[in-house]
VOPAGU-2260 file (C-alpha; in pm, 1 decimal, decimal comma):
REM VOPAGU-2260
SITE   aa  ch    i         X         Y         Z
SITE  MET   A    0    1618,1    -866,2    1207,6
SITE  PHE   A    1    1312,3    -835,3     924,6
SITE  LYS   A    2    1278,9    -556,6     689,0
SITE  ALA   A    3     806,5    -638,5     658,2
SITE  ARG   A    4     712,5    -415,9     302,9
SITE  VAL   A    5     309,0    -363,7     335,1
SITE  GLU   A    6     205,1    -156,1      50,2
SITE  ILE   A    7    -170,4     -37,2      79,5
SITE  LYS   A    8    -431,1     -30,2    -189,5
SITE  LEU   A    9    -754,6      69,1    -268,1
SITE  LYS   A   10   -1055,1    -134,6    -315,0
SITE  LYS   A   11   -1168,7    -198,9    -667,5
SITE  GLY   A   12   -1436,8      30,3    -674,9
SITE  ILE   A   13   -1320,0     287,3    -405,2
SITE  ALA   A   14   -1279,2     668,9    -575,3
SITE  ASP   A   15    -939,2     751,9    -628,8
SITE  PRO   A   16    -895,0    1154,9    -605,7
SITE  GLU   A   17    -535,8    1158,7    -551,4
SITE  GLY   A   18    -490,7     897,6    -825,2
SITE  LYS   A   19    -731,3    1108,3   -1038,5
SITE  ASN   A   20    -602,9    1446,0    -959,9
SITE  ILE   A   21    -236,9    1303,5   -1062,2
SITE  LEU   A   22    -409,4    1139,0   -1410,2
SITE  LYS   A   23    -540,6    1516,9   -1547,2
SITE  ALA   A   24    -167,3    1669,3   -1388,2
SITE  LEU   A   25      14,1    1432,1   -1623,9
SITE  HIS   A   26    -207,6    1474,4   -1886,2
SITE  LEU   A   27    -175,3    1926,0   -1807,5
SITE  LEU   A   28     149,4    1795,9   -1856,7
SITE  GLY   A   29     133,6    1650,4   -2164,3
SITE  PHE   A   30     175,9    1324,5   -2102,2
SITE  GLU   A   31    -222,2    1247,6   -2317,0
SITE  GLU   A   32    -126,7     897,8   -2323,9
SITE  VAL   A   33    -228,3     788,5   -1960,6
SITE  LYS   A   34    -497,5     696,5   -1891,3
SITE  ASP   A   35    -563,7     565,1   -1537,6
SITE  VAL   A   36    -390,8     648,0   -1199,2
SITE  LYS   A   37    -396,5     467,2    -906,8
SITE  MET   A   38    -226,7     584,1    -579,0
SITE  ALA   A   39     -74,7     275,4    -317,7
SITE  LYS   A   40     101,7     324,1      12,6
SITE  VAL   A   41     433,3     182,5     151,4
SITE  THR   A   42     476,5      91,1     467,7
SITE  GLU   A   43     859,6     -53,6     620,9
SITE  ILE   A   44     802,7    -204,6     947,7
SITE  PHE   A   45    1181,5    -342,9    1140,0
SITE  MET   A   46    1133,0    -550,4    1338,9
SITE  ASP   A   47    1323,1    -872,9    1472,9
SITE  GLY   A   48    1184,3   -1215,6    1589,5
SITE  ASP   A   49    1112,4   -1504,1    1388,7
SITE  GLU   A   50     910,8   -1510,8    1018,9
SITE  LYS   A   51     563,3   -1640,9    1096,9
SITE  GLU   A   52     589,8   -1426,2    1368,9
SITE  VAL   A   53     632,3   -1084,1    1197,4
SITE  GLU   A   54     435,3   -1142,0     960,9
SITE  GLU   A   55     137,0   -1312,4    1194,5
SITE  ARG   A   56     242,4    -921,3    1437,2
SITE  VAL   A   57     230,2    -720,8    1137,6
SITE  LYS   A   58     -82,2    -843,8     944,8
SITE  GLU   A   59    -246,0    -716,8    1339,2
SITE  MET   A   60     -34,5    -416,4    1292,2
SITE  CYS   A   61    -229,1    -422,0     946,7
SITE  ASN   A   62    -528,7    -509,3    1082,3
SITE  ARG   A   63    -563,5    -282,5    1348,5
SITE  LEU   A   64    -377,7      54,4    1254,1
SITE  LEU   A   65    -219,5      25,2     945,7
SITE  THR   A   66    -516,9      -1,3     715,0
SITE  ASN   A   67    -960,4      40,3     686,2
SITE  PRO   A   68   -1115,7    -310,9     590,3
SITE  VAL   A   69   -1366,7    -180,0     439,9
SITE  ILE   A   70   -1162,6      94,6     171,6
SITE  HIS   A   71    -809,4     -88,0     214,1
SITE  ASP   A   72    -662,2    -399,0     107,2
SITE  TYR   A   73    -341,7    -473,0     104,7
SITE  THR   A   74      11,8    -709,2      40,0
SITE  ILE   A   75     318,1    -805,4     280,5
SITE  SER   A   76     625,4    -931,2     196,0
SITE  ILE   A   77     863,8   -1027,6     442,6
SITE  GLU   A   78    1214,3   -1038,8     373,6
SITE  ARG   A   79    1570,0   -1073,0     610,5
SITE  ILE   A   80    1823,9    -823,6     671,2
């Protein structure tokens, strides 16, 4: 069995309102040293198959459901468990 970890981020230049709100809140709480915050989403998918097949299927999942290719970049890491 494999665990595929997909990290999804907004592409450079795409507004990140959630990150900006967190930055504002951190400053209000006294964390003035924080200069920027970027949010990312992590999805873990557990599945059987060989490693190459798992990676290809997870890429397909990203392209068809998990991400919007216009605004998102993603990375996939595969781990045998």
